[in-house]
Every structure is written in structure tokens, then in C-alpha cells.
A tleap script that builds the chain and sets N, CA, C and O, in Angstrom:
source leaprc.protein.ff14SB
mol = sequence {
  NMET LEU ARG ARG TYR THR PRO TYR LEU ILE
  ALA ALA THR ALA GLY VAL ILE SER GLY VAL
  TRP ILE PHE ASP PRO ILE PHE ARG GLU GLN
  ALA LEU GLN ARG GLN GLN GLN ALA ALA LYS
  SER ASN ASP PRO SER THR GLN GLN THR GLU
  THR LYS GLN ARG GLY ASP CLYS
}
set mol.1.N position { 128.380 154.217 160.105 }
set mol.1.CA position { 129.126 154.687 161.002 }
set mol.1.C position { 130.196 153.820 161.508 }
set mol.1.O position { 131.244 154.339 161.892 }
set mol.2.N position { 129.985 152.185 161.555 }
set mol.2.CA position { 130.942 151.419 161.804 }
set mol.2.C position { 132.012 151.364 160.884 }
set mol.2.O position { 132.979 150.670 161.201 }
set mol.3.N position { 132.029 152.193 159.391 }
set mol.3.CA position { 133.380 152.069 158.475 }
set mol.3.C position { 133.811 153.291 159.201 }
set mol.3.O position { 134.866 153.719 158.732 }
set mol.4.N position { 133.451 153.838 159.968 }
set mol.4.CA position { 134.395 155.167 160.087 }
set mol.4.C position { 135.473 154.853 161.242 }
set mol.4.O position { 136.546 155.452 161.326 }
set mol.5.N position { 134.996 153.703 162.237 }
set mol.5.CA position { 135.502 153.444 163.233 }
set mol.5.C position { 136.545 152.329 163.230 }
set mol.5.O position { 137.509 152.246 163.990 }
set mol.6.N position { 136.151 151.363 162.116 }
set mol.6.CA position { 136.905 149.965 162.067 }
set mol.6.C position { 138.327 150.221 161.791 }
set mol.6.O position { 139.046 149.292 162.158 }
set mol.7.N position { 139.001 151.314 161.194 }
set mol.7.CA position { 140.509 151.363 161.353 }
set mol.7.C position { 140.838 151.563 162.846 }
set mol.7.O position { 141.765 151.046 163.470 }
set mol.8.N position { 139.987 152.333 163.252 }
set mol.8.CA position { 140.533 152.571 164.441 }
set mol.8.C position { 140.264 151.491 165.370 }
set mol.8.O position { 141.249 151.205 166.050 }
set mol.9.N position { 139.375 150.907 165.568 }
set mol.9.CA position { 139.259 149.388 166.076 }
set mol.9.C position { 140.616 148.647 166.000 }
set mol.9.O position { 141.402 148.420 166.920 }
set mol.10.N position { 140.698 148.365 164.856 }
set mol.10.CA position { 141.653 147.467 164.012 }
set mol.10.C position { 143.253 147.515 164.837 }
set mol.10.O position { 144.047 146.672 165.254 }
set mol.11.N position { 143.173 149.194 164.779 }
set mol.11.CA position { 145.000 149.535 165.222 }
set mol.11.C position { 144.934 149.383 166.718 }
set mol.11.O position { 145.946 149.013 167.313 }
set mol.12.N position { 143.585 149.695 167.510 }
set mol.12.CA position { 143.993 149.687 168.997 }
set mol.12.C position { 144.048 148.316 169.227 }
set mol.12.O position { 144.874 147.895 170.037 }
set mol.13.N position { 143.034 147.276 168.435 }
set mol.13.CA position { 143.534 145.783 168.777 }
set mol.13.C position { 144.878 145.262 168.527 }
set mol.13.O position { 145.497 144.386 169.131 }
set mol.14.N position { 145.265 146.100 167.338 }
set mol.14.CA position { 147.141 145.257 166.983 }
set mol.14.C position { 147.921 146.034 168.202 }
set mol.14.O position { 148.964 145.549 168.641 }
set mol.15.N position { 147.433 147.144 168.686 }
set mol.15.CA position { 148.573 147.688 169.497 }
set mol.15.C position { 148.231 147.294 170.776 }
set mol.15.O position { 149.187 147.509 171.521 }
set mol.16.N position { 147.209 146.769 171.414 }
set mol.16.CA position { 147.173 146.147 172.656 }
set mol.16.C position { 148.148 144.167 172.553 }
set mol.16.O position { 148.970 143.553 173.233 }
set mol.17.N position { 147.415 143.943 171.387 }
set mol.17.CA position { 148.165 142.673 171.345 }
set mol.17.C position { 149.498 142.755 171.041 }
set mol.17.O position { 150.130 141.816 171.525 }
set mol.18.N position { 150.237 143.631 170.339 }
set mol.18.CA position { 151.131 143.923 170.240 }
set mol.18.C position { 152.098 143.918 171.882 }
set mol.18.O position { 152.973 143.238 172.418 }
set mol.19.N position { 151.401 144.942 172.133 }
set mol.19.CA position { 152.065 145.162 173.719 }
set mol.19.C position { 152.081 144.358 174.394 }
set mol.19.O position { 153.175 144.118 174.905 }
set mol.20.N position { 151.086 143.626 174.720 }
set mol.20.CA position { 151.340 142.196 175.665 }
set mol.20.C position { 152.340 141.552 175.241 }
set mol.20.O position { 153.272 141.336 176.015 }
set mol.21.N position { 152.389 141.010 173.660 }
set mol.21.CA position { 153.194 140.205 173.284 }
set mol.21.C position { 155.019 140.420 173.802 }
set mol.21.O position { 155.828 139.679 174.360 }
set mol.22.N position { 155.065 141.728 173.302 }
set mol.22.CA position { 156.398 142.333 173.818 }
set mol.22.C position { 156.480 142.440 174.916 }
set mol.22.O position { 157.501 141.910 175.353 }
set mol.23.N position { 155.603 143.092 175.948 }
set mol.23.CA position { 156.222 143.513 177.769 }
set mol.23.C position { 155.564 141.966 178.255 }
set mol.23.O position { 156.075 141.598 179.313 }
set mol.24.N position { 154.937 141.372 177.913 }
set mol.24.CA position { 154.514 139.945 179.112 }
set mol.24.C position { 155.762 139.269 179.518 }
set mol.24.O position { 156.010 138.966 180.685 }
set mol.25.N position { 156.533 139.043 178.517 }
set mol.25.CA position { 157.637 138.201 179.170 }
set mol.25.C position { 158.377 139.290 179.998 }
set mol.25.O position { 159.069 138.697 180.825 }
set mol.26.N position { 158.491 140.379 180.096 }
set mol.26.CA position { 159.509 140.906 180.733 }
set mol.26.C position { 158.669 141.302 182.243 }
set mol.26.O position { 159.210 141.129 183.335 }
set mol.27.N position { 157.326 141.834 182.090 }
set mol.27.CA position { 156.688 141.496 183.590 }
set mol.27.C position { 156.471 140.497 184.223 }
set mol.27.O position { 156.343 140.573 185.445 }
set mol.28.N position { 156.343 138.920 183.347 }
set mol.28.CA position { 156.557 137.805 183.822 }
set mol.28.C position { 158.132 137.575 185.232 }
set mol.28.O position { 158.276 137.188 186.392 }
set mol.29.N position { 158.976 138.133 184.070 }
set mol.29.CA position { 160.088 138.232 184.687 }
set mol.29.C position { 160.446 138.719 186.102 }
set mol.29.O position { 161.008 137.998 186.927 }
set mol.30.N position { 159.986 140.333 186.382 }
set mol.30.CA position { 159.836 141.388 187.131 }
set mol.30.C position { 158.840 140.369 188.207 }
set mol.30.O position { 159.223 140.235 189.369 }
set mol.31.N position { 158.082 139.959 187.931 }
set mol.31.CA position { 157.369 139.289 189.054 }
set mol.31.C position { 158.083 138.138 189.811 }
set mol.31.O position { 158.160 138.052 191.037 }
set mol.32.N position { 158.675 137.127 188.763 }
set mol.32.CA position { 159.277 136.146 189.264 }
set mol.32.C position { 160.401 136.557 190.413 }
set mol.32.O position { 160.551 136.033 191.516 }
set mol.33.N position { 161.335 137.935 189.670 }
set mol.33.CA position { 162.183 138.321 190.502 }
set mol.33.C position { 161.746 138.940 192.377 }
set mol.33.O position { 162.318 138.737 193.448 }
set mol.34.N position { 160.611 139.651 192.046 }
set mol.34.CA position { 160.364 140.102 193.014 }
set mol.34.C position { 159.682 138.642 194.039 }
set mol.34.O position { 159.938 138.634 195.243 }
set mol.35.N position { 159.113 137.867 193.623 }
set mol.35.CA position { 158.983 136.322 194.312 }
set mol.35.C position { 159.856 135.914 195.403 }
set mol.35.O position { 159.670 135.660 196.593 }
set mol.36.N position { 161.205 135.937 194.369 }
set mol.36.CA position { 162.254 135.165 194.876 }
set mol.36.C position { 162.782 136.257 195.733 }
set mol.36.O position { 163.508 135.792 196.612 }
set mol.37.N position { 162.652 137.727 195.786 }
set mol.37.CA position { 163.240 138.337 196.810 }
set mol.37.C position { 162.541 138.125 197.811 }
set mol.37.O position { 163.071 137.658 198.819 }
set mol.38.N position { 161.236 138.405 197.776 }
set mol.38.CA position { 160.177 138.117 199.242 }
set mol.38.C position { 160.386 137.124 199.822 }
set mol.38.O position { 160.352 137.149 201.052 }
set mol.39.N position { 160.729 135.673 198.984 }
set mol.39.CA position { 160.897 134.615 199.800 }
set mol.39.C position { 162.281 134.634 200.411 }
set mol.39.O position { 162.447 134.230 201.562 }
set mol.40.N position { 163.367 135.131 199.610 }
set mol.40.CA position { 164.748 135.366 200.382 }
set mol.40.C position { 164.477 136.267 201.587 }
set mol.40.O position { 165.020 135.929 202.639 }
set mol.41.N position { 163.761 137.302 201.586 }
set mol.41.CA position { 163.762 137.832 202.716 }
set mol.41.C position { 162.944 137.322 203.756 }
set mol.41.O position { 163.230 137.755 204.872 }
set mol.42.N position { 162.006 136.520 203.689 }
set mol.42.CA position { 161.376 135.848 204.474 }
set mol.42.C position { 161.819 134.558 205.129 }
set mol.42.O position { 161.166 133.932 205.963 }
set mol.43.N position { 163.060 134.224 204.628 }
set mol.43.CA position { 163.938 133.141 204.904 }
set mol.43.C position { 164.889 133.270 206.411 }
set mol.43.O position { 165.842 134.039 206.539 }
set mol.44.N position { 164.469 132.500 207.289 }
set mol.44.CA position { 164.952 132.625 208.632 }
set mol.44.C position { 166.715 132.789 208.595 }
set mol.44.O position { 167.366 133.713 209.083 }
set mol.45.N position { 167.139 131.800 207.988 }
set mol.45.CA position { 168.660 131.703 207.790 }
set mol.45.C position { 169.060 133.019 206.862 }
set mol.45.O position { 170.168 133.509 207.080 }
set mol.46.N position { 168.459 133.452 206.127 }
set mol.46.CA position { 169.094 134.442 205.405 }
set mol.46.C position { 168.947 135.707 206.316 }
set mol.46.O position { 169.915 136.463 206.246 }
set mol.47.N position { 167.965 136.086 207.134 }
set mol.47.CA position { 167.748 136.846 207.895 }
set mol.47.C position { 169.172 136.753 209.225 }
set mol.47.O position { 169.848 137.738 209.521 }
set mol.48.N position { 169.320 135.656 209.719 }
set mol.48.CA position { 170.372 135.410 210.625 }
set mol.48.C position { 171.965 135.963 209.847 }
set mol.48.O position { 172.680 136.838 210.335 }
set mol.49.N position { 172.166 135.448 208.964 }
set mol.49.CA position { 173.329 135.778 208.266 }
set mol.49.C position { 173.654 137.161 208.094 }
set mol.49.O position { 174.784 137.596 208.316 }
set mol.50.N position { 172.302 138.153 207.547 }
set mol.50.CA position { 172.349 139.292 207.732 }
set mol.50.C position { 172.749 140.391 208.596 }
set mol.50.O position { 173.536 141.337 208.558 }
set mol.51.N position { 171.660 139.752 209.604 }
set mol.51.CA position { 172.152 140.213 210.864 }
set mol.51.C position { 173.419 140.382 211.353 }
set mol.51.O position { 173.837 141.484 211.709 }
set mol.52.N position { 174.120 139.280 211.402 }
set mol.52.CA position { 175.429 138.942 211.653 }
set mol.52.C position { 176.382 139.875 210.913 }
set mol.52.O position { 177.276 140.450 211.533 }
set mol.53.N position { 176.202 140.048 209.529 }
set mol.53.CA position { 176.832 140.932 208.853 }
set mol.53.C position { 176.773 142.302 209.034 }
set mol.53.O position { 177.819 142.896 208.772 }
set mol.54.N position { 175.826 142.971 209.413 }
set mol.54.CA position { 175.832 144.125 210.235 }
set mol.54.C position { 176.393 144.474 211.402 }
set mol.54.O position { 176.766 145.598 211.738 }
set mol.55.N position { 176.453 143.186 212.180 }
set mol.55.CA position { 176.929 143.398 213.750 }
set mol.55.C position { 175.777 143.390 215.081 }
set mol.55.O position { 175.978 143.561 216.283 }
set mol.56.N position { 174.636 143.146 214.404 }
set mol.56.CA position { 173.729 143.258 215.479 }
set mol.56.C position { 173.506 141.800 216.108 }
set mol.56.O position { 173.707 140.763 215.475 }
set mol.57.N position { 173.047 141.857 217.484 }
set mol.57.CA position { 173.197 140.272 218.170 }
set mol.57.C position { 171.781 140.383 218.232 }
set mol.57.O position { 171.109 139.460 218.691 }
savepdb mol mol.pdb
quit
């Protein structure tokens, strides 16, 4: 029975490993960008500049 499923298990494992290898850097980059945007939006000096640009007081 194990002989029948071994190729499928190997193919699934290879697919998962290659997916992580390929897409992990992209996911990490996006996470870093989101953190930077969140930090930027929480920065009080940035918020004051943005409200002045919009014309709000």
C-alpha cells in the first residue's frame, strides 16, 4: 500500500518545498512593506504633514 502512495507523497513534498523556496522572499518583502506603511501611518509627524497637505486644520 505504501508503494502506491510514495510517488504522490514525494511529489507533494517537492511541491511544498519548492513553493516555500520560491514565494517566501516575496511574502517576507510584502510583510516588511506593510510594517513600514503601518509605522509610517502611526508616525505623528507624518500625520501632521498629511493633514496640512489636505488643507485640514
